N, C-alpha and C positions, 0 to 999 in steps of 0.2 A: 303471401307477402304482405306486410303491413304498409300502410300509407305513410310516406315520409314527406313532410312539407318542404324540406330543403332540397329535394331532388336527389337522385342517386339511390342506390340500393342499401348501402350501409348507413348506419346512424352517423350524423355529423357531416355527411357528404354534401357538396354543393355550396353555393354562396350563401353566407348568413343573411338573414333578413335585414334590410336597411343599408347594406353595403352596395355601392354603385358598381355596375358592370364596367370594368375598365376598358374592354374592347369596344363597347358601345360608346363610351365617352370619347375615345380616340377617333372613332369613325365620325361621330357627330362634329368634332372640331375640324376634321378634314373636309367634310361636306360643307360646313359653314365657310371655310376659307375658299373653297372652290366657287361657291355661290357668290361670295362677295367680290370675286374677281370679275364677275359679270354685272356687278351693280351699276356702274356708269352706263353700260350699254342698255341695260334694262330700263334705267331711268329715262334715257334719251328716247327709247322706244315708247314708253308710257307717255312722255310729253308729246311725241309725234302723234300718237293715237288720240290723245286728249285734244290736240289742236286741229288735226286734219281728217279724222275718221268721218266717213259718211254715216255711220250708225250712231245715233244719239246714245244708245245704251252703252256702246263701246267707249264713247267720249266720257260719259259719266263714270263708268267703272275705272277708266284710266285716271281720271281726275281724283276720284276717291282714293285710289291706290297711292297716287303721288302725295296727297294730303296726309294719309295715314303714315307714310314713311317720313314725311317732313315734320309733322306736328304730333304724331302719335294718334292712336284711335281715341275717339271720344269716350269719356268715362261714363259709368252708369249713374243714373239719377240718384241723389242722396235719399230721397223718399219716394220709392216707386209706387207705394200704395196711397191712393187719394184719401184724405181725411174726410170723414162724414161731416156734413154741415149744412 
């Protein structure tokens, strides 16, 4: 049996390269909707941990998560390599 890159046994079987999987896209949107329903509860929990946790590591992690969601993650430096000089 020859190797077929598109899947399946016969030539041309399977999803063509580059075409999105429709089932995966539908599932992803459903999961995102379900997760967003818990957004307010999760933010309140993070705020409570950031303000009241006994663990400094938990407070920092919760504060970072809140900042990332509110302002976005920090971008990468424009010039990561130091210039010789």
